[in-house]
C-alpha positions in Angstrom: 146.9 101.8 55.1 148.7 105.1 55.2 146.8 106.6 57.8 147.4 109.1 59.9 149.0 112.9 59.7 145.9 114.6 58.7 145.9 118.2 57.8 145.9 120.8 60.5 144.0 123.7 58.5 144.1 127.4 59.7 140.2 128.7 59.1 138.3 132.0 60.1 135.0 131.8 61.2 132.9 134.7 62.1 136.1 137.1 62.7 138.0 134.3 64.9 140.5 131.6 64.0 140.8 128.5 64.6 142.7 124.8 63.8 140.8 122.1 62.0 142.2 118.5 61.6 140.8 117.3 58.5 140.1 113.6 59.8 137.5 112.6 57.1 140.7 112.6 54.9 141.1 108.6 56.5 141.1 105.7 54.2 137.3 105.2 55.2 136.3 108.7 55.5 136.2 109.6 59.5 138.3 109.5 62.6 137.2 106.0 63.6 139.9 105.0 61.7 142.5 105.6 64.1 141.3 103.4 66.9 140.2 100.8 64.2 143.8 100.6 62.7 145.1 100.1 66.4 142.3 97.5 67.7 142.3 95.3 64.9 146.2 95.2 64.7 146.1 94.1 68.1 143.1 91.3 67.2 145.3 90.4 64.4 148.0 89.8 66.9 145.9 87.7 69.2 145.0 85.5 66.5 141.5 86.3 66.4 139.2 85.0 63.1 135.9 86.7 63.6 134.7 89.3 65.3 131.1 91.9 66.2 130.7 95.3 66.3 127.9 97.8 66.6 127.7 101.1 65.0 125.6 104.1 63.6 127.9 103.8 60.4 131.6 105.1 60.7 132.9 103.1 63.2 131.3 99.8 61.4 133.1 101.2 58.3 136.6 101.5 59.6 136.1 97.9 61.7 134.8 96.3 58.3 137.8 97.8 56.5 140.6 96.6 58.9 139.1 93.7 59.4 139.1 92.7 55.6 142.9 94.2 55.6 143.3 91.9 58.3 141.8 88.9 56.9 139.5 88.5 59.9 135.3 87.7 59.5 133.5 90.8 60.6 129.7 91.4 61.5 128.5 94.7 61.8 125.5 95.5 63.8 123.7 98.7 63.1 120.2 100.6 63.7 118.1 99.9 60.8 117.7 103.8 60.1 121.4 104.3 59.6 122.6 106.1 56.5 122.4 104.0 53.2 125.8 105.2 52.1 127.6 103.6 55.2 125.7 100.3 54.8 127.3 100.2 51.2 130.5 101.1 52.4 130.2 98.4 55.3 129.5 95.7 52.7 131.8 96.7 50.1 134.3 95.8 52.8 132.9 92.5 52.8 131.4 92.3 56.0 127.9 90.9 56.9 125.8 93.4 57.9 123.1 93.0 60.8 120.4 95.9 60.4 118.3 96.1 64.1 114.9 97.8 64.2 115.1 100.0 67.2 116.9 102.6 68.7 121.1 102.9 68.8 120.9 101.6 72.2 119.0 98.2 71.5 121.6 97.7 68.3 124.5 97.5 71.2 122.4 94.7 72.9 122.3 92.7 70.2 125.8 93.1 69.4 126.5 92.1 73.1 124.5 89.1 73.1 126.2 88.0 70.1 129.7 89.0 71.6 129.3 86.1 74.2 130.4 83.6 71.5 132.7 86.3 69.0 135.4 88.6 70.2 133.8 91.9 70.5 135.5 94.5 68.2 133.8 97.3 70.2 135.1 101.2 69.6 133.3 101.9 72.6 134.5 99.1 75.3 137.6 98.3 73.7 140.4 100.4 75.3 142.6 99.5 72.2 140.1 101.6 70.5 140.9 104.6 72.8 144.9 104.3 72.3 144.4 104.7 68.7 142.4 107.7 68.7 144.9 109.3 71.1 147.0 109.5 68.0 145.0 112.8 67.1 146.7 114.3 70.6 150.0 113.6 69.4 149.7 114.4 65.8 148.2 118.1 66.9 151.1 118.4 69.3 153.8 117.7 66.7 151.7 119.6 63.9 152.1 122.8 66.4 155.6 122.7 66.9 155.3 120.6 69.8 152.9 122.4 71.7 149.7 121.8 73.1 146.4 124.2 71.7 144.9 125.8 74.7 141.2 124.3 73.5 139.8 121.5 72.0 136.4 121.5 70.6 135.5 118.0 70.1 131.8 115.9 68.8 130.7 113.5 71.7 128.4 110.4 71.7 130.2 107.7 73.1 133.3 109.9 73.7 135.9 107.7 71.5 137.7 110.8 70.1 137.2 113.3 73.3 138.7 110.5 75.6 141.4 109.8 73.2 142.4 113.1 72.8 142.2 113.3 77.0 144.6 109.7 77.1 147.0 111.6 74.3 147.0 114.8 75.9 147.6 113.3 79.6 150.6 111.2 78.2 152.3 114.0 77.0 152.2 115.9 80.1 153.4 112.6 82.3 156.6 112.3 79.9 157.0 116.2 80.5 156.4 117.2 76.9 153.8 119.7 77.7 152.9 121.3 81.2 148.7 120.8 80.9 146.4 119.3 79.5 144.6 121.4 76.7 140.9 122.2 77.9 137.9 120.1 76.0 134.8 121.2 75.2 132.4 118.9 74.1 129.6 119.3 71.3 126.4 117.5 71.6 122.8 117.6 69.4 120.3 119.3 71.5 117.9 116.4 70.5 120.2 114.1 72.4 122.7 115.5 75.1 122.9 113.1 78.3 126.1 114.5 78.8 125.2 118.1 78.4 122.6 117.6 81.3 124.6 115.9 83.3 127.4 118.1 83.3 124.8 121.0 84.2 123.4 119.6 86.8 126.2 118.6 88.4 125.8 114.7 88.1 128.8 112.4 88.4 127.6 109.7 85.6 124.3 110.4 83.1 120.9 109.6 83.3 117.9 108.5 80.9 117.0 111.3 78.5 113.8 111.6 76.0 115.8 111.1 72.8 114.7 113.1 69.9 115.7 112.8 66.2 118.7 114.5 64.8 120.8 114.6 61.6 124.2 114.3 63.6 123.2 110.5 64.0 127.3 109.8 64.8 126.4 111.1 68.2 123.1 110.5 69.2 123.6 108.4 71.9 121.5 108.6 74.6 123.6 106.0 77.0 126.8 106.7 76.9 129.3 103.9 78.2 132.1 106.0 79.0 130.1 108.8 80.2 131.5 108.9 84.1 134.8 109.3 82.2 134.1 111.8 79.7 132.3 113.9 82.6 135.6 113.3 84.7 137.9 114.5 81.9 136.0 117.8 81.2 135.7 119.0 84.9 139.5 117.8 85.2 140.5 120.2 82.4 138.2 122.9 83.5 135.9 122.3 80.1 132.4 122.3 79.2 129.6 121.1 77.1 127.7 122.5 74.7 124.9 121.9 72.6 123.7 122.8 69.2 120.4 122.8 67.2 119.3 121.2 64.2 118.8 124.7 62.6 122.7 125.6 63.8 124.2 122.2 62.4 122.1 122.6 58.7 123.6 126.4 58.8 127.7 124.8 59.7 126.9 122.1 57.3 126.1 125.0 54.4 128.8 127.3 55.3 131.7 124.4 55.2 130.6 123.3 51.9 131.2 126.9 51.2 134.5 126.8 52.3 135.7 124.0 50.2 134.6 120.9 52.8 131.9 118.2 51.9 131.2 117.0 55.3 128.7 115.0 57.0 126.2 116.6 60.0 128.0 115.1 62.8 131.0 116.8 61.7 128.5 119.7 61.2 127.4 119.9 64.8 131.2 120.3 65.6 131.4 123.0 63.6 128.4 124.7 65.0 129.7 124.1 68.3 133.0 125.4 67.3 131.4 128.2 66.1 129.3 128.9 69.4 132.6 128.7 71.4 134.6 131.4 69.4 131.5 133.6 69.7 132.4 134.0 73.6 135.9 133.7 73.4 138.4 136.1 75.1 141.3 137.0 74.9 144.4 135.3 73.3 143.5 131.2 73.1 144.6 128.5 70.3 141.5 126.3 69.6 142.1 123.1 67.7 138.3 121.3 66.3 138.1 118.7 64.0 136.1 117.7 60.6 135.3 114.0 62.0 133.5 112.4 58.7 133.0 113.2 54.7 129.7 114.3 53.9 129.4 111.3 51.1 128.4 109.2 54.0 125.3 110.9 54.3 124.4 112.1 51.0 121.4 110.0 50.5 119.6 112.4 53.2 118.2 115.5 52.1 119.3 117.7 54.5 121.1 120.4 52.3 118.6 122.8 50.4 
């Protein structure tokens, strides 16, 4: 649907400069189209007629849209408190919406049960999704004149963009196009940060946490299924994991609006993490981040005063 090659915008934040990939300009309004177009194209190639998926909203919208394009029936499982805008969008594509009472993790378990009979178009589990999100790395490399940035600051819930970017730059390194993979910096909400705690403790995998409410619903994942891989990629690139508060997310949301970008809270969490990282940056360093989802998806929530 014409997806890909989104703008890379130079932006000043607190007197420091970064480059932001504007991925909310994808057809369904989020970067998840990168993975969905590859995964559903593969499903179409295999002759799949129906799929199931679970999502907090954006991945469900993307899978539903590309299934509509591919004439594949689609059942999307979502938590009952998913933003109304995302629910309307999923239904607009003709998908069957399955609202689940309870947590994001309970929603995933319901979808996995359904996947015992129907192919699972999972943005978390299916590797083809990650080989769609890796195009982020290829595009940044091309837009920067066939060079890699020093650092990438990215949101992390299940890590579909984070790991895709890691795979993409790893591919470029193995092809001899770059010398090393950029430093990967992950951003989590302080209200739901299993990867942050595992990283700080030196653990190889995440452990159970007490999940609190956060406006950044897209990264509110208490049990990331690829947690071990995310931690390995972070450490391999000498990266780090940051946490941001609800207040910082709100501040970033308003600040980006004043710059002409209406983004959803999950994207604002990334911006808050980027701002935090830039404040402590030393010396010359090219930093790339992203705006992952448009604000209309969460417009039903009164988080802007």
